[in-house]
C-alpha positions as CSV (number, residue, x, y, z in Angstrom):
1,M,0.0,0.1,0.0
2,N,1.5,3.4,-0.9
3,I,0.7,6.6,0.8
4,T,-1.6,8.2,-2.1
5,L,-4.0,5.2,-1.6
6,I,-4.0,5.8,2.1
7,I,-4.5,9.3,1.6
8,R,-7.4,8.4,-0.7
9,I,-9.0,6.0,1.6
10,I,-8.6,8.4,4.2
11,C,-10.7,11.2,2.3
12,Y,-13.4,9.0,1.1
13,A,-14.2,7.9,5.0
14,I,-14.2,11.7,5.8
15,G,-16.3,12.3,3.0
16,I,-18.8,9.5,3.9
17,L,-19.0,10.7,7.6
18,I,-19.5,14.3,6.3
19,V,-22.5,12.9,4.3
20,V,-23.9,10.6,6.9
21,S,-23.7,13.5,9.5
22,F,-26.4,15.6,7.6
23,P,-29.5,14.6,9.7
24,Q,-27.4,15.2,13.1
25,R,-26.5,18.6,11.6
26,I,-29.8,19.8,11.1
27,K,-30.4,18.5,14.8
28,Q,-27.4,20.7,16.1
29,L,-28.6,23.6,14.1
30,K,-32.1,23.7,15.3
31,K,-30.7,23.1,18.9
32,S,-28.3,26.3,18.6
33,T,-30.7,28.6,16.8
34,G,-34.0,27.9,18.9
35,L,-37.4,27.8,18.3
36,C,-38.4,28.7,14.6
37,L,-40.6,32.2,14.6
38,L,-41.3,32.4,10.7
39,P,-40.3,29.8,8.2
40,L,-39.4,31.2,5.2
41,K,-39.3,29.8,1.5
42,R,-36.9,26.9,1.3
43,T,-35.3,26.2,-1.9
44,Q,-33.6,23.0,-2.7
45,S,-31.1,22.5,-5.6
46,K,-30.0,19.6,-7.2
47,L,-26.5,21.3,-7.6
48,F,-25.4,20.6,-4.3
49,I,-26.0,16.6,-4.5
50,I,-24.1,17.0,-7.8
51,A,-21.1,19.0,-6.3
52,I,-20.7,15.9,-3.8
53,V,-20.9,13.2,-6.4
54,L,-18.6,15.1,-8.4
55,C,-15.9,15.5,-5.4
56,F,-16.1,11.7,-5.0
57,A,-15.8,11.2,-8.4
58,V,-12.6,13.3,-8.8
59,I,-11.1,11.5,-5.8
60,A,-11.9,8.3,-7.7
61,I,-10.5,9.7,-11.0
62,L,-7.3,10.9,-9.1
63,R,-6.3,7.0,-8.7
64,F,-5.7,7.1,-12.8
65,R,-3.5,9.7,-12.6
66,S,-0.2,9.9,-11.0
67,F,0.5,13.3,-9.6
68,Q,3.3,14.5,-7.1
69,L,2.3,13.8,-3.2
70,Y,1.5,17.4,-2.3
71,I,-0.7,17.8,-5.2
72,T,-2.7,14.6,-4.7
73,V,-2.9,15.7,-0.9
74,I,-4.4,19.0,-2.0
75,I,-6.9,18.2,-4.5
76,D,-8.3,15.3,-2.3
77,I,-8.4,17.8,0.6
78,A,-10.1,20.2,-1.6
79,C,-12.8,17.6,-2.7
80,V,-13.3,16.9,1.0
81,L,-14.0,20.4,1.8
82,G,-16.2,20.8,-1.4
83,I,-18.6,17.9,0.1
84,N,-18.6,20.0,3.4
85,L,-19.6,23.2,2.0
86,S,-22.2,21.4,-0.2
87,V,-23.7,19.5,3.0
88,R,-23.6,22.8,5.1
89,E,-25.4,24.8,2.3
90,S,-27.8,22.1,1.9
91,V,-28.6,21.9,5.7
92,N,-28.8,25.9,6.2
93,R,-31.4,25.7,3.0
94,R,-33.6,23.1,4.6
95,A,-33.8,25.2,7.8
96,S,-34.3,28.9,6.4
97,G,-36.4,30.6,8.8
98,V,-36.0,33.5,11.5
99,Y,-35.2,31.6,14.8
100,E,-35.0,32.7,18.4
101,R,-31.2,33.1,17.9
102,A,-30.6,33.3,14.5
103,L,-31.7,34.2,10.9
104,I,-31.0,31.7,8.2
105,T,-31.7,32.2,4.2
106,D,-30.4,31.4,1.1
107,G,-28.0,28.9,2.8
108,E,-26.4,31.6,5.4
109,L,-26.7,31.7,8.9
110,F,-26.6,34.7,10.6
111,Y,-26.6,34.2,14.5
112,R,-28.5,37.4,16.2
113,E,-25.4,38.4,18.2
114,N,-23.5,38.6,15.1
115,I,-25.7,41.3,13.4
116,I,-24.7,44.8,14.2
117,A,-27.2,46.5,12.4
118,I,-30.3,46.5,9.8
119,P,-30.0,49.7,7.9
120,E,-33.5,49.6,6.7
121,L,-35.1,49.8,10.2
122,N,-33.8,53.4,10.5
123,Y,-35.1,54.1,7.2
124,D,-38.1,56.4,6.6
125,K,-40.5,54.5,4.2
126,D,-41.4,57.8,2.6
127,E,-38.4,57.9,0.7
128,E,-38.6,56.0,-2.4
129,T,-34.9,56.9,-3.5
130,S,-32.7,55.3,-0.8
131,E,-30.8,52.4,-1.3
132,Y,-32.7,50.4,1.1
133,A,-36.2,50.8,-0.9
134,Y,-35.6,47.6,-2.5
135,K,-38.6,45.3,-2.1
136,N,-37.1,41.9,-1.8
137,T,-33.8,42.3,-0.5
138,L,-32.7,43.5,2.8
139,K,-29.2,44.7,4.0
140,I,-27.7,43.8,7.1
141,V,-24.2,44.2,8.5
142,T,-22.5,41.5,10.7
143,T,-19.6,41.5,12.8
144,K,-17.9,39.1,10.5
145,G,-18.9,39.3,7.2
146,G,-19.9,42.9,6.8
147,E,-22.4,44.1,4.6
148,T,-24.5,41.7,3.3
149,W,-27.9,41.5,1.1
150,I,-30.3,39.2,1.4
151,A,-33.0,38.1,-1.0
152,F,-36.5,37.2,-0.2
153,A,-39.2,35.3,-2.2
154,D,-41.4,38.7,-1.6
155,A,-42.0,41.8,0.0
156,E,-44.3,40.4,2.3
157,E,-42.0,37.8,3.4
158,K,-39.4,40.4,4.0
159,E,-41.6,42.7,6.2
160,A,-42.4,39.6,8.1
161,V,-38.9,39.3,8.9
162,L,-38.4,42.8,9.6
163,N,-41.2,42.7,12.0
164,I,-39.1,40.0,14.0
165,V,-35.9,41.2,13.7
166,K,-36.9,44.6,15.0
167,S,-37.4,43.0,18.3
168,W,-34.0,42.0,18.6
169,F,-32.5,45.2,19.0
170,K,-34.9,47.0,21.2
């Protein structure tokens, strides 16, 4: 047994563990975010499944190519990270909503304590020329990500989220 085969087996094992951990990740996410106050439109995409399959396929295809050890390790680790990102994104999309301690939408997780400001809360609704006048999007400022725009299914969903999030800043 050579070292590249061992690395490949380890990457397959880690990838399978990540995929199998999907239900546990959902439980852990719901536990850390609290009760769902408002479920949002939940979109599912087949691209995440395709990405996971392709990552496993790349690891398998590397078996037929001869690269230097460090290149093989880098490609295998990138595939494992791709599997992890796909599973995390899928978990977040499945749990989209406003929770007691977090806002999850479009696969992104924003914990309540990391949100610094939502400029639209200070915005006067009569001004149509403001940058915050978009009907389906909301700008938030976080400690880690800076300014982020979040898209919602429609204006009513955005307003419902704003009504809940207002209570976070009181």
